[in-house]
N, C-alpha and C positions, 0 to 999 in steps of 0.2 A: 308598427312592429309589435308582435304578440309578446305576452309576458314570458312565454317559453323561450322565444328567441332572445329577449333581453337577458334572461337568466343565463342562457348559453353564452352570449357574448361577454357578460360580466365574468363568468367562470373562466372563459378563454383568456380574457384580459388579465385576470389575477394570475393564471398560470404563466403567461408571458412575462409579467412583472417579476414573479418569483424566479423564473428561469434566468433572468438577467441580474439577479442580486448577487453581490459579491459573497455573501454568506454561504450560498449554495456551492460555489466553486472554489471558495478561498480556503477550505479545509477546516473551518471552525464549525464542528458538527453541532455543538449545543446552540450556537447562534442560528445556524441554518434550521434546526428543528423548531426553535422558538418562532422564527419567521413563518415556517410552514404551518404550525399549529394555529397561530393567531390568524393567518390569512384563511385557513380552511374553516375555522370556527365562524368567522365573520361572513364568509361567502356562502356556506351551507346553512347558516343561521342555527348552529347547534351550541349547546352549553359547554360541552367538553370535547377536546380533541387530544388524543394521546398517541405517543409513538413508543412501541414496545420492541425490544430486541431480544433475540435468543441469547441465553447464557452460553458460554463456550462449550458446555457438554450437551447443549440443545435439549436439556431435560426440563427447562422452564423458560419463560419469557419475563423480562424485567422492564418496567416502565422507566424509560430514560427521560421522557418529557411529557408532562400533562398540563394542558392549558385550560383553566376554568375561566370562561369568558366573562360572566357577570362580575366575578371578584377580580378579574385581571391578574391572576397569579399563576405562577408556574411551579409544578411539583415534579417529584420523581421518586423512584425507589421501590414501588410496589412490585411484587413478584408472584407469578402464578405457575403451578406445575403443569407441564404439558400432558402427562399421562392421565390426569384427572379430567381432561377436556378433549378426549380423542376425536369426537365428532367435529368439534370446531377446527382443530388443526388439520384434520383430513380434508375438510371443506376448503381451507385456505390453500392447500396444495393443488386442488382440482379446479377451483373457481377463480375467476378474475377478481370478484368482490363478494363479500357476504352482506347482502342487504336484508336485514331482519326488521320487518315492520313491528312485530311483537317479539322483542328480544327475549322476554322471559318464557315464551312458549315455543319459539322457533327451535327445532331439534338441534340446530348447529350451535346455538348460543345459550340454551336454557340451563346448561350446567353451571353458568356463572351467576344464576339468579340470586341464590342465597348469600354468596360470599362477596359479590361485587355489584350486581345490577340493582337489587332492592336497596342496599345501604346507601347507594349514591343516587337513587331516584331515576335510574336509567330505564327507559321504556323501549327505545328503538336504537338500532346500531347499524352503522355502515362501515365495514372493515375492509381494507385493501391490503393484500400482502406486499411486502417489500422484497423484491427479488434482485439479486445481483449476480451476474455470471452464472445464471441458471439455478442458483441456490436461494432459498427463501431465508432472508436475514431477520425478518421481523414483520410487524404489521402496524398500519396507521388506523386508529379507531376513532370514528366520529360518533358521538354519543348524544342522543336526544334525551333531555330531561323534561318530564311533564307529559303532555299528550303524545300519543303514539304518532308516528310519521311514516308516510309511504314514500319510499325513495324512488326518484325518477331515474331513467337511463342516463340523463345528463349528470345527475348526482353521482351515479356509479362511475361514469367516465372521469368526472372531476376527481373523485376519491382515488381512483387508480393512477391518475396523473400526479397527484400529491405523493403517492407511494413511490412513483418513478423518480420524482425530485428528491425524495428522501434517500433513495438508492444512489442517486448522483452525489448527494452530500456525503454519504458514507464513502463512496469511491474517492472523492476529493480529500476527505479527512484521512483516509488510509494512505493516499499518495503523499499528503503533507507530512504524516508521521514518518513514513519511510525516508522522505527527503530530509526531515529534521534529524532523524537518527543518523543518517549518513553525514549530514553537515556537522552534527555534534562530534562524530568520530574524527572528521577532518579537522575540526577546531581543536580537538584534544591533541591530535598528533602535531598540528601546527604550533600549539602552545608549548608542548614539550620540546619541540625542535627549536623554537625561538629562545626558550629559557636556556636550554642546553648550549646552543650556539653562543648566546650572550655571555655565558660564564666560562667559555673555553680559555680566553686570553684576557680576562678582565683584570684591571689593575687593583691592587689591594684597597686603595682609597675609594674605589667604586663599588666594593662588595656590599657594604651596608645599604647603599641606595638601590643596588640591583636586587637585593633580597626583598626590600620593601616593595619594589615594582613587581617582582614575581608574586609576592603575596597578594597584591591587588589584583593581578591577572587571575590568580587561583580563585580568589573570592568572587570575581565577576563570572568566571566560568562555571563554578559550582553553585552560584546563587547564595553563597554564605554571607553572613553579616560581619564576621570577624575572621581574620587569619593572622597567625603569629608563629614566632619561633621562640622556644624556651631552651636556654642552655644551662648546663650544670657547671659549677666552678671546678677547680682542680681537685678539691677534696671530695667532689661528688656528693656534697651534703646540702648545698644551697643551689637554688635555681633562680634564674633571672630571665624575664621576658626581654630579649635583646632587640627584637624586631616585631612590628605589628602593623596591621592594616584594618580599618573598620569602615563600615558603610554608614549611610545616613541614619539608619535605625539603631546604631550602637554608638559607643563612646570609647575613648582611650582607656587602657588599663596598665600600660607599661610603667607608669610612675609608681603604682601601688604593687606591682608584681616584680619586686626586686628583692633578691636575697631571701627567697621563700624557703623555709626548712623542708627538705624533701621528705623527712621522716614523718611529717604531719599528714602525708598523703600516701599511705603504704600501698593501697590497691593500685593507684596510678603508677607508682614507681615499680612495683612488682610486675605489672602487666607489660610495661614498656621495656623493662630490663630483660624480660624473656624474649623480646623481639616481636611481641604480638601488638596488633593494632587495637586502639580503643575506639569502638564503634557504638555510640549511644544514640538511639533514635529519640527516646524520651528519657528524662531523668529517672522515671520509674524502672527503666531497664537496668539501672546500676545495682550491684549487689548490696546486701545489707551492711557489709563492712566498709562500704565507701561513703560513710556518713560525712566525713570532712569534705570530700570532693563534691558531694551533692550540695552541701551548704555553700561552698565557694561558688559553684555554678549558679545557684539560685540568687546569690547576692549580686551577680552581674547580669541577671535576667537571661541566662543561657537556657535554651530549651533542648538543643541537640548538640552532640560533641563528636568530633572525629579527630584522632591524633595518631601519628605514626612515629616510631622511634628513630632517632639518629644515633647510629652505633659506629664506633671507631675501635678497631682492634678488640672486638667483642665486648666493648665497654660502652654503656649508655652515656652519651654526652649531651643529650637533649631530645627534643621532639618538635615536629611541625604539626600544628593543629588548626582546625577551622570550626566555627560555631554558627548555629542559627539562634537568633534572638527574637525575630518577629513571629515565627511559627515553627512547628515541629517539622524537621526535615527528614527525608528518606535518602540516606547516603548511598550513592550509586557505586558500582565497581570502578567506574572511571575516576571518581573522586578519590577512592583509596589508592588506585594505581598512580594517579597524578601526584599525591602527597609522597608516596614511596619514591618515585623517580626524582621529584624535586628535592626531597630530603637528602638523597645521595649527592645531588648537585651542590646543595648548601654545605654539606659536610666537607666536600673537597675544597670549596671556596673558603670556608671558615678556617679549615686546618692550614691551608696554604697562607691565608692572611695572618693567622696566628704565628706561623713559623717565620714569615718574612718580617713581621713586626718585632718578634723576639730577636731576630738577627740584627735588625737595625738598632734596637735598643741596646743590645750588647756592644755593638761597635761604638755607639754614642757614649756609652758609659766608660768604655776603655779610653776613648779619646779625652773625655773630661778628666779622668783620673791622671792621664799622662800630663795634661795641661796644668793640673793643680798638684802635680807631684804626689798623687795618691796611688800611683802604681806601686806594686810590691818591689821592694829593693832588699837585696841580701848580699852578704859576704860569707863565703863558706870555704873550708879547707878541702883539699882534694879528697880526703878520706870521708867527707860528709859532715863534719862538725860545722854547726851554724855559728859563725863568729859574730855576726851582727845581722839585723833585719829591721824592718819598720812595722808599724801597726797595720798598715794596709795589707802586707803579706800575711800577718797573723789572722786578720779577719778573713782573708781569702780562704785560709785553711781551717777556719772555724775555731781558732783559739781566742781566748779572752784578751791576751796581751802578747807583746813581742817576747817578754821574758819567758812566758810559758812555752812559746814555740821554740825558743833557743835551747830548751832542755832536750830536744829531740835531735837525732842524727838525720840528715837529709835522706840517707839511704832508706831509713825506716818510713819515710813519708811517701815513697814511691809505691804505686800499686804493684809494680814488678821491681823488687829491689835491684835485680841485675840491670835494669834499665839505667839506674844511677851510675853503675860501673861503666857502661857503654858511653853514657853522657860525659863522664870524666875523661875517658880516653879521647873522645872527639875534641873536647875543649883543649886538652893539652897538645894535641896534634895540630889543631888549626889556630890555637891561641885566641881566636875570637869567633863566636858563632851567634848568628842573629835568627830570631823567629823560630826557635826550636820548640816543638810541642812536646809536652810531658804530662802524663796522667798521674796525679798525686792523690793521696788519701787524706781526707780531712780528719779533724779530731773525732767527729762522729762516725767515721768510717765511710762516708760518702765519697764518690769519685770527684775529683776536681781537675779540670784541664787548665794547664797554664802555658802561656806563650812566653818563652824566655829569650832574652838577648844577653849574652854573657861573654866576658873576655877574661884573660888571665892577668892577674896583678902580682907583680913581684915586689915583695917588701924590702925594706932597707937591709934586713938580715938575710936577704936572698931567698926567703921562703915564698912560695907561690900560693895564691888563693884565687878563688873564683868570685868575681863581682858581676852581678847581673840585675836586670830589672825584669819583673814578672807581671804579666797581664792575665787576669782570669778570663779564659775563653770558653768556660763551661757552657754558658748559654748559647754561644755561637755554634759550638759543636752539636748541642742538642737541636738547635734550629736547622743546622745543615742536615742532620739526620732526618728531622721531620720533613724538610724540603725534599730530600731524596725519596722518602716514603710517599710524599704527596705526588711527586713527579711520577714515581712508579705506579701509583694508583691511577693517575690520569692516563698514563700510557696503557695500563691494563684495561681501563674503560674504553679507550679508543680502539684497542686491538680486539676487544670482545663485544663492541657495540654492534647491534644488528644493522645500524645505519653505516653507510660508507663515508669515511672521513678522508679528505685529501688536502694536500698543500700544493699550491702551484705558484709560479712567478706571475708577474703582471701579464705576460704574453701567453699564458696558458700551459707552459711546460710543467709536467708533473714532477714534484720534488719528493712527495710521500703519498702512499695510499695505505689504508688500514687493511687488515686481513679480510674484512667483509667484501672486498672487491672480488674475491674468489667466488663467493656465492652469488653476488649480483651480476657480475660480468663474465665470470668463468676464466679470468686471467689470473696469473700469479702476480703479486705486487711488483716483483722485479721486472716483469715483462712490460709494465706500464711506466716505470720511472724513466724520465728523460724524453718521453713522448708527449705530444700535444693532446690536450683533452678533446680537441676537435677531431682527432683520429677515431674517437669512439662515439661521437655524437652524429646522428644522421644529418646530412647536408642541409635539409630544409630548415633545421633549427639552429644553424650556426649563427645567423644574424641575431636571433632572439637572445642567445646566450651572450654574445658579445655586447649587446645593448644592456643587458641586465648587469653584467660584471663591470661595466663602466660606471655604474651608479651604486656603489656598495655603501652600506649593507643592502642586500636584496634577496628575495625569495622568488624563484622562477621554476617553470616546468619545461621539460624537453624529453625527446625520445632518443635513446642510445641503442647501440648494436652490441649484443653479447658476442663472445668469441665463436659460438656456434652459429652465429648469423641471425638469431631470433632478436626481436625488438623488446625493449623494456623501457617503461616510463619512470622518470625520476622527478622528485620535487627537491630542489637544492636550495639551501640557505648559505649564502657566502658573506664573509666578513674580511675586511682588509687589515693587514698589519702594516702600519705606517712608520717609517723612520722618523723619529722626533726632529732631527736636525733639518732634514730636507723636505719632510712632509710628503715624501714619495712612497708609493706602495711597494713594500718589500716582498710580501707574500700575500696570498689569498687562501684562507682556510674555508673549506666547504664541508657541509654535512648533507649527504644525499640519501633520500629515502625512496624505496621502491613503491610506486603508487600504481603499478600496472593493474591490480585488481580494482582499486578505486576508480581508475580511469574507465575500465570496462563497465563498472557499475553505473557510472555517469552516462556512458553511451547507451546502456540498457534502459536507463530511465528516460533518456531522450527518445529512444526508439518506441518505448511504451506510450509516450505522450502523443505519438502521431500514428499509431497502428492499433488495430483492433486486437484485443487480447485473445479472442477465440480463434479467429481465422488467420491472423497474422497479416491481413490486408491493411492498406492505408485506412485511416478513419476519416471522419467528416472534415476535421481541420486540415489534414494533409491534402485531401481531395480538393478543397477550396483553394489552397495555395497553388496546387498544380494547375487547376482550371484557370486561375487568374494569370499564371505565367503563359499557359497555352493561348489564352485569348489575346494577350499582348503580342505573342509571336504571330498569331493569325492576322492581327490588324496590320502588322508590318508587311506580311507576305500576301495579304488579301486571300487567305485560304479558308477552307471550311473546317469547322470543328463540330463534332457531334457529342451531345451529352445524353446518355441513356439512363433511365430510372427503372430498375427491375424490382418487382415484388413477387415473392413466391406465392402461388395460388394454394389456398387451403392449408398453409403451413401451420396455422394455429391449431387445426384439428390434430396434427401430428403431436404437437406439444401437449394438448389437452388429453389425448388418449394414450400416448406412448411415453410421455414424460419429457421434461426439458433436457435431460442428459442425452437421450436419443436424438432429440431435435437439434442439439448442439452438434452432434456427430454428423447429422444430415447437412447442416450448414457448412461444415468443413468440406464435405464431399462436393457440394454445389460450388463452393468457392474454388476448389481445385479444377472443376470442369470449366468454369468461366475463364480462369487463367489460361487453361490449355487452348482455348479458342482465340484469345487475344494475342496481339503482337507484343513484343517486349517493351516497346515504347508507349503502349497504351496503359491507362491507369484504371484499376478497378478498386473500389472502396466499399466497405460495409458501413452503411449509415446508421445501423441499429436494427435489432429484431431480424426480420427476414427481408430487409430492403438493401439493395446494392445500387451503386452508381458507377457508370463507366464513362471514361473520357477517351475519345478517339480523335486524333488530330490528322492534319494533312490529307483530308478526303478529297477525292477528285470530283465526286458528285454525290447527291443525296442517296442515290441507289446503293452506293457502297455501304452506307449505314444500314440500309434495309437488309442487305446480304449478311452483314455481320449479325444483325438481330435474328435472322433465320437460324444461323449457326448456333447462337446462344440458346434459342428456344429448343432446338433439337438436342443440344448437349444436356440441358437440364431435364428433358423429358425421358432420358434413359432410366430404366429401373435402377434403384439403389438398394442394395442388400446390406442392412445394418443390424447387428445383434440378432440375427435370425429372422428379421422382418424384411420383406420385399416391399419397398415403398415406391409409389408412383407419384410424382409431383411435377407440376408445370410452373411456368413463370409468365407474367404479363410485363410487357416492356413499353415504356413511353420514350419517344425520341424527340429532342429539340436540337435544331441546327443553328450555329452561328454563321452569318449574321441575320438570317431570315427570322428566327424565332426569339431573338434577344441578343443584346450586346454586353450583358453583364452576367456574372456567375449566378447571382440570385434569380435573374429573369430566366435563364436557361434551366436551372434546377426546378423552378416553379412550373414552367411549361412542360418539362419532361415528366414531372410528377402528375400533372393534369392529364397528359397524354396516356400515362400508364393506367389511370383510372378508366379512361375511354377504352383501353384494351381489355380491362376486366369486364366492362359493360358489354363489350362485343362478344363475350364468350370465353375469355381467358385463353391462356396458352397462345397468345398472339402479341403483335406489336402494333402501335399506332404512332403516326407522325403527328407533330404539333400542328394544329390548324387554327385559323382565326375564329372558327365557330366553337372552339373548345371551351372558352370561358362561359359562354351562354349555356352550354350543356352542363357544365359543372354547377352553375347556379340553379338550373332546373333540377338536377339531382339533389342539391341541398334543400330545395323547396319540397320535393317529394319526401325526403327523409324527415324534415321538420313536421310536415302534416301527418306523416305516418305515425309519429310518436304519440299523437293525440287521437288517432283514429279509434283505438280500442275504448278509451274512456268516453268518447263522444258517440259510441254505438254506430260507427260508420262501416264496420265490417259486417258482411252478410255471407251466408252459405247458400250455394246452389247445389242441387242434387241431380246427378245423372243416373238413370236406371241401369242396372245390370240384369240382362235377360238370359234365361235358360234357353239355349238355341233350339232344342228339340220341341219344347212346348210353347215357346214364345211368352212365357210368363215371367213377371218381374220377381227376382229372388233377392235383389239387393240394390243399394244406392251407394254411389261414391260422393262424399261431401267435398265440394270444391269451393275454396275461399275466394271471395270477391271483395273489392273495396269500393264503396260508393262515396267517392271523394266530392265534397261540396264544390260546385262550379265546374266539375270535370266529368261527372257521371261515373259509370263503372270503369275502374282502372284495371288493365290487364294484369294478371298475376306475374307475367314475364317482366313487368315494369317494377312492381314493388316487392316481390318475394326476394330477389337477390339483395336488395337494400335491407330488408328486414333481417335477412340471414347475416349480413356483415355487421349490423348494428346490434345483434342479439335480441332485437324485438321479436324475432320469430318464436322465442320461447314462450312469452306470455300470450302471443297471438295463437300459437299452437295449442296452448292449454285451453284457450277460449274455444277453439275449433272442436277439440275433443269433447268438452263439456256440452257445447251446443248440439253437436252431432248426436251424442248419446241421448240428450233430452228429446231431440226430434225423432230418433229411432223408436223411442217408447211409444210414440203415436202411430207407428206403423208395425203392428204386431207381426212377428215371424219374419220380418224383412231384415236382411243383413245390412249393416252400415259400415262402409269402408272409409278410412281416414288416412291421408298421406302424412308421413312424418319427414321433416327435413333432416339433413345430417346433424345439425346442431341440436335439434330436439331429441333425436335418437341417442345422442351421446350424453345428454343431460343426466346428472346423477339422480334426480328426483323423478325420472320418467315413470317408473312403476308406481310410485306413490300418487302421482298426478292421475294416471289412468284409473287406479283403484278408487280414488276419490270421485272421479267423474262417474264411474259405474255405480258407486254407492249412492251418490247424490241423485242420479236419474232413475235408479232401480232397473237399469237395463241388464238383461242376461248377458254375461261376458261372451257367450258363444255367438251372439249377434253382432259383436264388434270385431272388425277386421282391420288390422294395422298394416299399412303398405309402406315399404322402404325400398329404395333403389339398390341395385347391385353395388354401385360405388359407395353408398352409405354403409352397406354391410361389410365391405372390405377394408374400411379405414382401420379398424382394430378388430381382427377376427376373434380374438379371445374374449374381448369385452362384448362383441356382438353376440357371441354364443351364449354368454351369461345372461345378457338382457333378454334375448329371445326365449331362453328356457324359463326365465322368470315370468314373462308374459304368457307363455303356454301353460304354466302351472296355474295362472289365474283363469284360464279358460278362453283367453283372447285368441282369435285367429290371426295368422300372419301370412302376408303375401309379398312376393318380390315383384316390384313395379318396374316397367320399362325393361323387361328381361331381354337380354341379347345385346344391350348397348354398353354394358360395363365390362369389368375385367375379372369377374368371379370364375373360380375353377369348379369343375364338377365335384371334386373332393369336398370343397367347402359347402357346395349346394346340397350335397348328400348329408353332411353332418348338421346343417342348420335345421331346427324344428319348424318348418314352414308348411303351410297348407296348400298354397297355390302360387302360380306364376302368372304374370300379365304380360302378353306379347305387346311390345311397343307398336304404336300406330304406324310408324315408319315402315315396318315390315308388312303390316296389313295392307297399306296403300300399294305396295309393290305386287300384290296378288294379281291385280288386273294388268300389270305392265310387263312382268317378266317371269319366265319359268324359274329363274334362279330365286326370285323372291318367294315363289310358292314352295320351292324346295326347302328354303330356310324355315318357313312357317311350319311345314310338315315335320321337319326335324325337331323343332322346339317342342311341338305337341307330343311327338313320340318320346322324346327324352323325358319330358315332364311326367307322362304316364308311366314310364319305366321307373320313376321315383315315387309313384303313387301320389302325384300332385294334380290338383285341379288346374285347368287352363282357362284364362279369361283373355279374350282378344279386344284391344282398344281400337277406337277410331273406325269402326265398321260403318260404311256409308252407302253401300250398294248391296242389292240382293245377291249379285254374283259373288261378292266377298263372303256373304253369310253362307251361301251354298257350299263354297269351297271349304270353309271352316267346319261346317257340319260334316262334310264328307271326311275331313281329316281327323274328326273326333273331338273338336274343341267343344267344351261343355257350355261356356258362357261367353257373352259378347256385350259390348257397350259401344255406343256411337250415335251419330246423328240419325242413322236409319231407324233407331228404336227410341230416340228421344234426346232433346238437347238439355243441358243443365238448366234447371229452374229453381 
């Protein structure tokens, strides 16, 4: 095996290994780029490989990965302005690669010399653009340090493949970012829903533990190192850290954060009291007057701070905060919103817990007082005079002793003195009253609620007095008021929540629905009460909902039906309320969130994973899945399955000349035409680039596949008019049949691909069935391509010259240079064999340059004789064509008027605007221009008239028909007359008989060439 073949195999193996790596498809862009640069540097044996991406404004490119092979280090961060290197970026847009042998002199890369190449010792460069969805995203740079290096075609192909893998890594990274963003939003909503649901009916003794658990969840979600709750005391002068969570990188602070004077931290207190959040990315962001706060954070190793206030009745009661200690954090909007929501949940729970605890403490205190005779006891006259009382009653009203209290009249102690009069009337009427509430005024003027039990006592002298016991229920009244406020707050939250809150019994009958049901389902709450939840859930999800609600708590998804009949998706979290005595489910409380948009986004992501983004067709993965299923079906039924591989002919020329955006539009048109030909049950997929695959099942015979191929070829061949351009494009199709040509998806795709190449070799715009001889032909083609790559450097190419004769004098006026390949062991190889391969592999460009130079050199030895050189389509579209021809003329010293460039009609019509510009440039140089094979293409007279050409050459197919048909002679005469009408010279090719020469002379043809006047030598 030759060194070239070994290198090619090694490069292909490296590309295969890279394509299978998890880093390329896993979404880790930095890891993928490191793998690519290391592999590329080792395979191409270069010192440096870098990956540069455009900045968002596309005004510069930034190095995101640079691997230095000898030092084995990775760098990044360099940036270059695009407008300072216009030639380089223009070349990237037009060329597949930039292969610069002398990078410091090459016009495409020389602008980097002083600022980048020389400082880094770079002598040669091989750069490949990274394109994704038709847009150039960046470039992969292979940089040779030391001696200059000539890049081979294999090197260029390898570099381009590395760029394609970089584009695949970008695509995977962007998909992963989109998925992670969506997942984070889902996690955010789920976390808020879980915390909210958990706190709806939590018991007071569970509140502290629940807050600690919620803080841990917040810390893990935001990535923080600490999370805590700081509460103010009743005086709002001292703060205490009541709850905290900390990660492995931090430690506890609750013990030292107790009864902290709030006045010592004025900036923090003022910010939070105004209802604002504290968002500190670094401690340097804190204002100058926050010295105390900064010192406190530094003492605990805090680097970033986020805190949101907890406010009740417009008063600050504390705050919820999270910190970073390991590194500086960038607080997201999600983190702020999460603390805001959770802070409101904590406030409700803490206030309810405080009220319930106060109520229980009050009841316990009164019970102890009663048991120990510490209840207030008094004896008073009906007019209000206090006859006797105990110290407990005095203390209840704030007096220092019973004696001090007895100096007052009971009527004066009431907040409403008339209330004492009504109290006296009731007691006299009923003689005994129990548990009568009265609001008294203490010594300091504060209100005191007392619970009295009193009866009338008649003295020995017949006078009546009131004797009673009193319990201070001030705390209980305050707790009840706080409880009522808390319950009102929770009801307000439920009624105004964007989520739908429901209560049902165990069997699913609705007992309560929040107002959000109007927006989510279109029903009034009253319309749903008493009905089953299954009346609103679509039938296919009934079983799933029953299964989930039997194992509470649970979170589950289902689809419901709105009042107007439209479908809506919900994610519901349900929790059971259990009767303590029986442990039976009394009610089920559910919080439901509309996830219709999220569900649609998930379905879009799944669709995008299996469909081509440009055409909407299935992609490679989905096609393989369907092919596998079709093969399994065909095995059972013993039926035929056809796999077709389609490749558009000359599509790259459209991209190179008219741009990728127009090429994308052409691909969409072609995809629509192919779909129109196929049946609904058939599958068409875009494999990438201009390649399509088609799966056709249930065929009756192989002829059916051929008929469909005919229809596909005809559909593609129709002219397409896009953005003012009329495009003609064809397709080559390879067909493989199951079970004759393979019994697996891989075998059928491979054989169909090979058959497609046979169709291209047969002349394109055709189809080929898979045959047994196909593999040997493919190997032969590979052998030709491998040998052809070395033909130029081994001096195996030769030029033969065929004379062009003036017909009236029979004197030689010119020669046409014809390329031949003297392949070792095979002799002279026909151009029909190697020219198409050279065209496809881009070898035609260096070969064409050699032909022009050699022909010019030989023409100098034939003074006064014109030299004609054919240009292939790829040569003619090359951006450096004028420079190359100018260099050949200057190097040889040939008069430009003695050089004639020949192009075919089809070449001229690929991009008429660019053709006109190129032809005018060559004419300005003095070079002659001829249209070869005239009459076989699709040019119009309008274009032919506008092109600056000197002559046309009649294709030999028309010349041969002169002896055979009158119609052939008429066509030749018409071509000559038309050319003369445009003042063009006419040359006839393939003249082999005197009869042909005589007819051409009579018709006015000036020049001829053919075997009659000389064979190519």
